[in-house]
DRENRO-831911 format. One line per field, with one value per residue (C-alpha): residue number from 1; residue in three letters; x, y, z. Coordinates in steps of 0.25 Angstrom, whole numbers, plus 5000, padded with zeros to 4 digits. Each point is the difference from the previous one (the first is absolute). Last residue first. Layout:
! residues N
resi <- [NUM|...]
resn <- [ALA|...]
xx <- [X|...]
yy <- [Y|...]
zz <- [Z|...]
This chain:
! residues 310
resi <- [310|309|308|307|306|305|304|303|302|301|300|299|298|297|296|295|294|293|292|291|290|289|288|287|286|285|284|283|282|281|280|279|278|277|276|275|274|273|272|271|270|269|268|267|266|265|264|263|262|261|260|259|258|257|256|255|254|253|252|251|250|249|248|247|246|245|244|243|242|241|240|239|238|237|236|235|234|233|232|231|230|229|228|227|226|225|224|223|222|221|220|219|218|217|216|215|214|213|212|211|210|209|208|207|206|205|204|203|202|201|200|199|198|197|196|195|194|193|192|191|190|189|188|187|186|185|184|183|182|181|180|179|178|177|176|175|174|173|172|171|170|169|168|167|166|165|164|163|162|161|160|159|158|157|156|155|154|153|152|151|150|149|148|147|146|145|144|143|142|141|140|139|138|137|136|135|134|133|132|131|130|129|128|127|126|125|124|123|122|121|120|119|118|117|116|115|114|113|112|111|110|109|108|107|106|105|104|103|102|101|100|99|98|97|96|95|94|93|92|91|90|89|88|87|86|85|84|83|82|81|80|79|78|77|76|75|74|73|72|71|70|69|68|67|66|65|64|63|62|61|60|59|58|57|56|55|54|53|52|51|50|49|48|47|46|45|44|43|42|41|40|39|38|37|36|35|34|33|32|31|30|29|28|27|26|25|24|23|22|21|20|19|18|17|16|15|14|13|12|11|10|9|8|7|6|5|4|3|2|1]
resn <- [ARG|PHE|ASP|SER|GLU|THR|ARG|THR|ALA|LEU|GLN|GLN|LEU|THR|ALA|ASN|THR|GLU|GLU|ASP|VAL|SER|TRP|VAL|TYR|CYS|GLY|LYS|MET|GLY|ARG|THR|MET|LEU|THR|ARG|TYR|THR|ASN|LYS|ILE|ILE|GLN|ASP|ALA|LEU|ARG|LYS|ALA|GLU|ILE|PRO|ASP|ASP|LYS|MET|LYS|GLN|LYS|LEU|GLY|LYS|VAL|SER|SER|ASP|ASN|LYS|SER|ARG|ALA|GLY|ALA|ASN|THR|ILE|ALA|GLU|GLY|ASN|ARG|PHE|LEU|PHE|ASP|PRO|GLY|LEU|ILE|VAL|GLY|VAL|TYR|ASP|LEU|GLU|LEU|GLY|GLN|CYS|THR|HIS|ILE|CYS|GLY|ILE|GLN|ASN|GLU|SER|GLY|GLU|LYS|VAL|LEU|TRP|LEU|ASN|GLY|HIS|ASP|ASN|LEU|ASN|TRP|GLN|MET|GLY|PHE|GLU|TYR|GLU|GLU|PHE|ARG|ILE|ASP|MET|LEU|LYS|PRO|ASN|LYS|LYS|SER|VAL|TRP|ASP|TRP|CYS|TYR|GLY|ALA|VAL|LEU|ARG|SER|ARG|SER|GLY|ASN|GLY|ASN|ARG|ASP|PHE|ILE|ALA|ASP|ARG|LEU|GLN|SER|PRO|SER|SER|PHE|VAL|GLN|PHE|ASP|TYR|ARG|ILE|GLY|GLU|LEU|THR|PRO|ASN|ALA|THR|PRO|ARG|ILE|GLN|LEU|THR|HIS|ASP|LEU|TRP|ALA|ILE|TYR|GLY|ASN|GLU|GLY|ASN|CYS|ARG|PHE|GLN|SER|PRO|LEU|GLU|LEU|GLN|THR|VAL|ASN|ALA|GLY|TYR|GLU|ALA|ALA|TRP|LYS|LEU|ILE|GLU|ASP|VAL|SER|GLY|ILE|ASP|SER|LEU|THR|VAL|LYS|GLN|SER|GLU|ASP|LEU|PHE|PHE|ILE|SER|LEU|ASN|ALA|ALA|GLU|ILE|ILE|GLU|LYS|ILE|GLN|ASN|GLU|GLY|LYS|ASN|LYS|PHE|MET|GLY|SER|LYS|ARG|THR|LEU|ARG|HIS|ALA|GLU|ASP|VAL|ILE|ILE|VAL|ASP|LEU|ASP|GLY|ARG|ASN|CYS|GLU|TYR|TYR|PHE|GLY|SER|ASN|LYS|PHE|LEU|ASN|SER|GLY|THR|MET]
xx <- [5134|4984|4994|5010|4993|4988|4989|4987|4990|5002|4997|4987|4997|5002|4992|4989|5001|4999|4987|4991|4991|5012|5005|5007|5003|5007|5005|5004|4995|4990|4994|5012|4995|4986|5008|5009|4987|4994|5013|5001|4987|5001|5012|4995|4986|5011|5008|4989|4994|5012|5001|4986|4999|4986|4992|5007|4998|4984|5000|5009|4990|4998|5012|4998|4986|4999|4986|5002|5008|5016|5004|5000|5012|5009|5015|5012|5011|5012|5005|4994|4987|5000|4983|4994|4985|4996|4999|5010|4996|5007|5003|5002|5007|5002|4992|5001|4988|5006|4993|4989|4986|5004|5010|4990|4997|4996|4988|5000|5014|4989|4991|5001|5004|5012|5007|4986|5001|5002|4987|4993|4988|4998|5016|5007|4999|4993|5007|5001|5009|4996|5014|4993|4990|5009|4990|5001|4988|4993|4983|4994|4998|4993|5001|5013|5006|5000|5014|5007|5011|5015|5002|5013|5000|5000|5001|5004|5007|4999|5009|4997|4997|4992|5004|5012|4992|4987|5011|5005|4987|4998|5013|4998|4984|5005|5011|5012|5007|5012|5007|5006|5004|5008|5015|5007|5014|4997|4987|5005|5001|5004|5010|4987|4994|4984|4986|5004|4992|5012|5010|4988|4998|5016|5002|4987|5007|5012|4997|4994|4995|4992|4992|4995|5009|5008|5013|5008|4988|5004|5001|4994|4999|4994|4998|4987|4999|4986|4998|5016|4994|4989|5011|5009|4984|4998|5014|5000|4990|4985|4991|4991|4987|5005|5000|5010|5013|5007|5013|4999|5004|4996|4999|4998|5002|4994|5005|4991|4987|4988|5009|5008|4989|4991|5010|5004|4983|4998|4991|4986|4986|4996|5004|4987|5003|5007|5016|5006|5015|5001|5010|5004|5016|4999|4997|5001|4998|5005|4993|5008|4997|4984|4994|5013|4993|4983|4994|4988|5008|5007|4988|5006|5011|4991|5001|5007|5003|4986|4995|5010|4991|5008]
yy <- [5275|4995|5015|5005|4994|5007|4998|5009|4991|4989|5011|5005|4985|4998|5012|4996|4985|5006|5009|4989|5005|5001|5011|4996|5009|4993|5007|5001|4986|4999|4984|4995|5004|4992|4987|5000|5003|4988|4992|5003|4995|4988|4996|5002|4992|4988|4999|5000|4988|4991|5003|4999|4985|4994|5009|5014|4994|5000|5013|5006|4995|5014|5009|5008|5001|5012|5004|4994|5013|4996|5003|4985|4999|5004|5004|5004|5008|4998|5014|5002|4996|5005|4995|4995|4996|5013|5005|5008|5012|5001|5012|4996|5010|4998|4989|4986|4989|4985|4999|5012|4993|4989|5004|5014|5014|5011|5011|5014|4999|4991|5011|4998|4984|4997|4994|4995|4990|4985|5002|5014|5001|4994|4997|5014|4999|5012|5015|5005|5009|5010|4996|4997|4994|4988|4994|4989|4996|5013|4999|5006|4989|4990|4984|5002|5013|4990|4993|4997|5007|4990|4999|5007|5014|5005|5015|5005|5010|5001|5012|5004|5015|4993|4992|5006|5007|4991|4990|5011|5003|4986|4996|5013|4996|4985|5006|5002|4998|4990|5002|4992|5008|4991|5003|4993|5006|4996|4992|4992|4986|4996|4986|4991|4993|4993|5005|5006|5013|5009|4990|4997|5015|5001|4991|5005|5015|4995|4993|5015|5001|5011|4992|4987|5001|4989|4993|4987|4991|4986|4989|4984|4990|4988|4986|4996|4985|5000|4998|5009|5011|4998|5001|5011|5009|4998|5001|5014|5006|5003|4994|5012|4995|5005|5015|5009|4994|5013|4996|4986|5009|4993|5000|4986|4995|4987|4992|4989|5005|4993|4991|5012|5009|4989|4997|5014|5001|4988|4992|5005|5007|5002|5013|5005|5011|4990|4995|4989|5002|5015|5009|5012|4999|5000|5014|4997|4988|4998|4989|4993|4990|4995|4987|4994|4991|5001|5014|5001|5003|5010|5012|5004|5009|5010|5002|5008|4995|4998|5014|5004|4992|4988]
zz <- [5862|4996|5005|4990|4988|5002|5008|4995|4994|5011|5011|4994|4997|5016|5002|4993|5006|5013|4999|4993|4989|4990|4990|4987|4989|4988|4987|4986|4993|5012|5002|5008|5013|4997|4996|5012|5008|4996|5001|5013|5004|4990|5006|5014|4997|4995|5011|5009|4993|5000|5016|5003|4989|5000|5011|4994|4986|5002|5005|4990|4988|4997|5000|4989|4999|5007|5004|5014|5001|5004|5013|5004|4990|5010|4994|5010|4995|5010|5003|5013|4995|4989|4992|4988|5001|5006|4988|4992|4991|4988|4990|4985|4994|4983|5000|4994|5000|5000|5015|5001|5002|5012|5005|5006|4991|5007|4996|4995|4991|4992|4996|4986|4997|4997|5012|5005|4987|5008|5007|4997|5006|5014|5003|5001|5015|5008|5005|5013|5007|5011|5008|5013|4990|4994|4991|4988|4995|5000|4999|4990|4991|5011|4995|4993|5008|5013|4991|5015|5003|5002|4985|4999|4993|4989|4995|4985|4992|4985|4994|4986|5007|5012|5011|5009|5009|5002|5005|5011|5002|5005|5008|5008|5003|5003|5010|5002|4988|4995|4986|4990|4990|4991|4994|5011|5003|5017|5000|5011|5004|4986|5001|5001|5011|4995|5002|5012|4997|5000|4993|4988|5000|4999|4988|4992|5002|4993|4990|4997|4984|5004|5008|4991|4987|5004|5000|5001|4994|5003|4991|5004|4989|5001|4991|5003|5002|5004|5016|5000|4994|5011|5012|4993|5000|5014|5003|4993|5007|4997|5009|5003|5009|5014|4994|4996|4993|4995|5005|4994|4986|4990|4982|4995|4987|4994|4987|4995|5006|5007|5011|5004|5001|5008|5010|5002|5003|5010|4999|4991|5004|5014|5005|5000|4989|4992|5002|5011|5003|4998|4992|5008|5000|4983|4999|4986|4993|4987|4992|4986|4992|5004|5001|5004|5010|5000|5005|5010|5012|4991|5003|5014|4997|4993|4985|4989|4989|4995|5003|4989|4989|4994]
């Protein structure tokens, strides 16, 4: 067996028979989808097909990293198909991780801050992780550039709220803030999922589609108008996403069918997107929001201490 046979795309197993394989290990299982193939027209359900194809299936998943409407990976979905095939299920929880300097407290604070879930970490006090809010995209860019090099790898990423205009005209800047003399392009054109290791990639901006699963030393995150704070409440707006973004493809139809559920899903996707982007840095995360009130709120949330709650 060659090494290439050990690693397959999750859409490979719809042609397998029951028990063809001894073990399938699925990383990033939250990103599994129903249909497979380039045109999403093959197979029935990737979770079903994996469980059917293997005598033992192992799924690593984090439901807080589901970032598109097509992501179906969840504990409930796995349990449903396991029951369908009469499979025995063992659930384990990974109590710690190496991401973000191993600071589970930072991830708990981020979940609390983005209002994904309430946690016991409303402050960054005592957490050994470099989180900073900047007052302009230029300052954010310069800080990331300063952190890059000498063995340290740092990059800028952003919410997908700007059209990919440089695809047709490479002279144009995709993300522009003229008042700050800031202009940069998406990394999507040449690099794809390898953008991080390409020479010159520090001069481009990554998005959720090209940086999920990658690790940096420091990550700089530009929050777009799809995520705002208003009077302390986190508000999401899928309509502020770029028309080039496939993450919310099909949302309009879902809004017609079930607007309450569609809004819940869109809210989850946007918050999960920024959670994922803001956990790409091992040593630190630097952020700036296009919205003044949101930026000020993030600054306040990042600097408050336990004494503020007494």
